[in-house]
C-alpha positions in Angstrom: 0.0 0.0 0.0 1.2 3.5 -0.8 2.2 5.6 2.1 1.5 9.3 2.0 4.2 11.7 3.2 4.0 15.5 3.4 5.1 17.0 0.1 8.3 18.6 1.2 9.4 15.5 3.2 8.8 13.4 0.1 10.7 15.8 -2.1 13.7 15.9 0.3 13.9 12.1 0.8 13.7 11.0 -2.8 17.0 10.1 -4.5 17.2 12.4 -7.4 19.7 11.8 -10.2 21.5 14.7 -11.8 19.5 14.3 -15.0 16.2 14.4 -13.1 17.3 17.4 -11.1 18.0 19.4 -14.2 14.6 18.7 -15.6 12.9 19.3 -12.3 11.4 15.8 -12.2 12.1 12.8 -10.0 10.4 9.4 -10.5 10.6 6.7 -7.9 9.2 3.2 -8.8 8.2 0.8 -6.1 6.8 -2.7 -6.1 4.2 -3.5 -3.4 3.5 -6.8 -1.6 1.3 -8.1 -4.4 4.0 -7.3 -7.0 2.0 -4.3 -8.2 4.3 -1.6 -9.5 3.5 2.1 -8.8 5.5 5.2 -9.4 5.6 8.5 -7.6 6.6 11.5 -9.7 7.7 14.8 -8.1 7.9 17.7 -10.5 9.3 21.1 -9.7 8.3 23.9 -12.0 9.4 27.6 -11.7 6.4 29.9 -11.7 8.6 33.1 -11.9 11.3 35.1 -10.3 11.9 38.8 -9.5 14.7 40.8 -8.0 14.3 41.6 -4.3 17.3 43.9 -3.7 19.8 45.6 -6.0 22.8 47.6 -5.0 23.0 51.3 -5.7 25.6 52.9 -8.0 27.4 54.4 -5.0 27.8 50.9 -3.5 29.7 49.6 -6.6 33.5 49.4 -6.1 35.7 48.9 -9.1 38.8 46.7 -9.1 41.4 48.1 -11.3 44.5 46.3 -12.6 47.3 47.3 -15.0 49.7 45.5 -17.2 52.7 46.5 -19.3 52.4 45.8 -23.0 54.7 46.6 -25.9 52.7 48.6 -28.3 53.6 49.8 -31.8 52.6 53.1 -33.4 51.0 54.5 -30.3 48.2 57.0 -31.1 49.2 57.0 -34.8 52.8 58.1 -34.3 56.0 56.1 -34.9 56.4 55.6 -31.2 56.9 51.9 -30.1 57.2 51.4 -26.3 56.1 49.5 -23.3 53.0 51.1 -22.1 50.9 50.6 -19.0 47.4 49.6 -19.9 44.5 49.5 -17.4 41.4 47.4 -17.0 38.7 47.6 -14.4 35.9 45.3 -13.3 32.9 45.6 -10.9 31.1 42.6 -9.4 27.3 43.3 -9.1 25.4 41.1 -6.7 21.6 41.0 -6.1 18.9 38.9 -4.4 16.3 37.0 -6.4 13.0 35.6 -5.2 11.9 32.5 -7.0 8.5 30.9 -6.9 8.1 27.2 -7.5 5.2 24.7 -7.6 5.8 21.1 -6.6 3.5 18.6 -8.1 3.4 15.1 -6.6 1.5 12.4 -8.5 1.3 8.7 -8.4 0.4 6.3 -11.1 0.0 2.6 -11.2 -2.6 -0.2 -10.7 -4.7 -0.1 -7.7 -5.0 2.7 -5.1 -3.2 5.9 -6.1 -3.2 9.2 -4.1 -4.6 12.3 -5.7 -2.2 14.7 -7.2 -0.8 17.2 -4.7 0.3 20.8 -5.4 2.5 22.9 -3.1 3.8 26.4 -3.8 7.2 27.4 -2.3 9.4 30.5 -2.6 13.2 30.7 -2.3 15.7 33.5 -2.2 19.0 33.1 -4.1 21.9 35.3 -4.7 23.1 36.1 -8.2 26.2 38.0 -9.3 27.7 39.2 -12.5 31.0 40.8 -13.4 31.0 43.9 -15.6 34.3 44.9 -17.3 35.6 48.1 -18.8 35.4 48.3 -22.5 38.7 49.5 -24.2 36.8 50.5 -27.4 35.5 53.5 -25.4 39.1 54.8 -25.1 40.5 57.5 -27.4 44.0 55.9 -27.1 45.1 53.3 -29.6 48.1 51.4 -31.1 48.4 49.9 -34.5 50.0 46.5 -34.8 48.4 44.6 -37.7 45.0 45.8 -36.4 44.1 48.8 -34.2 44.2 48.0 -30.5 42.4 50.4 -28.1 43.6 50.7 -24.5 43.1 52.8 -21.3 46.2 54.7 -20.4 45.0 55.7 -16.9 43.1 53.9 -14.1 40.6 56.7 -14.0 39.6 56.1 -17.6 39.1 52.4 -17.0 37.1 53.0 -13.9 34.9 55.6 -15.6 34.2 53.1 -18.4 33.2 50.2 -16.0 31.1 52.5 -13.8 29.1 53.6 -16.9 28.6 50.0 -18.0 27.6 48.8 -14.5 25.1 51.7 -14.1 23.6 50.7 -17.4 23.3 47.0 -16.3 21.7 48.1 -13.0 19.0 50.1 -15.0 18.4 46.9 -17.1 18.0 44.8 -13.9 15.6 47.3 -12.3 12.9 46.3 -14.8 12.8 42.9 -13.0 12.3 44.3 -9.4 9.6 42.6 -7.3 6.4 44.7 -7.1 5.6 43.7 -3.5 7.5 42.1 -0.6 
């Protein structure tokens, strides 16, 4: 006979393979005392997600690094030299609220339990790295192709701040409407 467990307890106790976890479905087949095979299927579907909390532009802190590169024909002149080039990155992190529905159903011969539905929410953290874009720099060198570079840390930081602010504006469209 099929035992009924609370939905979450069942979902947590079922052995779920990596493949089943990716698809949000777990199936456990059992054979009863009368050799009657039944199966319990637990399915997790995402209903939606929204952003709970975003950082402000003033909270963003760029990380700036430099490297020495040998460049040819710097800024269109015949100057070839080692030049310090700068790059900058900002790590943006935000909280996301996800809504899931768990569907537990049984199928087989004989007594089967009615399908159960349970809605759950979870909060997860997401992050993304934004990098400065050297194509925004007025400085260039010509090897076989034109290479753009930032000659100062301030130029690289200004570029990454502009790009991170634009990404924050994109993410604001997905803010949760209510808590």
